N, C-alpha and C positions, 0 to 999 in steps of 0.2 A: 685483581687485575682491573685496570681502568682503560677506557678508550677515549681519545681526545674529543671525538664528536659527541660523546655521551657523558659529559662531565656530571659528576654527582650521582651517576647511576651505576649499579653493580654490573658484573660481567654477563648476567642473564638478559639484560635489556637489548643489546644488539642481536642476540640469538632470537628472542621473541619477535623483534621487529622483522627479521629475515623470514621467520616462519609465517608471519602475517602477510608479508608481501608475496610469498610464493604460494599461499593458500588463500587467495582473496575471495573465493566464492564458497558457499556452503556445500558444494558438490564434490564428490571424489574426482581426482584428476583422470582416472581411467575407469571407464565403464565397459560393459560387454560390447562386442562388435556390433555396430549398427545403431547403438543407443546414442542419441544426441541430446544435449541439454543446452537450451538457450535461455539464460537468465534474463528476465524481462523487468524485474523490480528488485531493488535492494535499497532499503530506505531506513533511516533512523528518525525521519521527520515526515509529517503529513505534507500534502502539496502546498499548504499555506505557511509552512515553516515551523509548526509546533512539534514538539517531541512526541514520539509514539510511546504511550504508556499503557501497559496491560492492567486490567482490573484484578484485584485480589479476589479470592474465593475459588470455588470449584470451576476449573476451566471448561469452557464449552466452545467448540468451533462449529460454525454453521456456514454452509455454502448454499448459494441460490443462483438461479438464472432469472434476471429481471428483464422483461420485454416492455418497451414503450412504443406505441404506434407513432408514426410520423406526426410532428407538430404538438405532441403532448408533453406534459411536465410531471415530475414526481410530486410537486407540491413541497412547501418548505418543511424540512425535517432535520433531525440531527441523529448522530450515532454516539452513544455514550461509551462505546467500545471501539477498538481499532477495526478498521474495515479496509479491505484491499479489493481492487476491481481490475478486471481484464475486459476490454471492449471487444466483443466477438463480432458484432456487425453494427454498422451505422455510425452516426456522428452524435456526440454528446457535448453539451456546454453545461458546466457546473458553475453556479454563481453564488457568491456570498452576499450578505446584506450590505457590506461595505463597498460593493461594486466590483470586487475582484472576480475574475472568471478563469476557468481552465477549460480549454478545448481539447477534445479527445476524438480519435477515430479508431476504426477496427485495428486491433493489434496493440493499442496503447494500454499501459497499466497505470494504476493510481493508488497511492496511499491516501485514503479519504480523510477529510478533516474530522477531528474528534471533539464532540461537545459544542460544535459550531453550527448554527442553522445554515442550511444551504438548499438549493433547488437545482434539479437536473432537468435539462430540456433536450428532447430529440429534435435536432435542427436539420436532420436529413430527410430524404424522400422514401426511406425504407424503414422497417421496424428496427429499433435499437435493441440489441441484445447484449447484456452485461453479465458476466460471471462475477459474483461477489462472494467474498469470504470474510466472515466476522470472527474475530478472536476475542470472545466475550467470556461470560461466566453464566452459571445457572440462575443467578439472581437478577440479572439485568436484561432488559429488552435490547435487541440489536438496533432498532430504529424507533424514534419517538417523533410523532407529528408535532409541528410547531403551529401555534395559533396565528 
């Protein structure tokens, strides 16, 4: 069986496409009463457009809360593993060496750059709090300081 809009594809292709369209998030469509899910990040690329690739080896997921006082910076660093962040409080500007920047505020999420030196700045008047999750492995550090 062939479908005119799916030339050269078998009969499963439109069925798979329909399933993907009706199940666009990774969450069940029905949860217990009162449970709400608000997806804040769904990405295949980091914020600079590079593909997200997970390292081989024994998987290790690490979560942390990072706090920066007003006016401080993280210093230039990089992540050799995928890193995802949720800004809990404050304002953040992330800059790359080529001059590109990303501005974030409380409630924003981010798929951080991988293997690219960057610097984070608290540009607000209150402490910046970021929940960060690293999808690494047991062999790699999550963060490496750059000279």
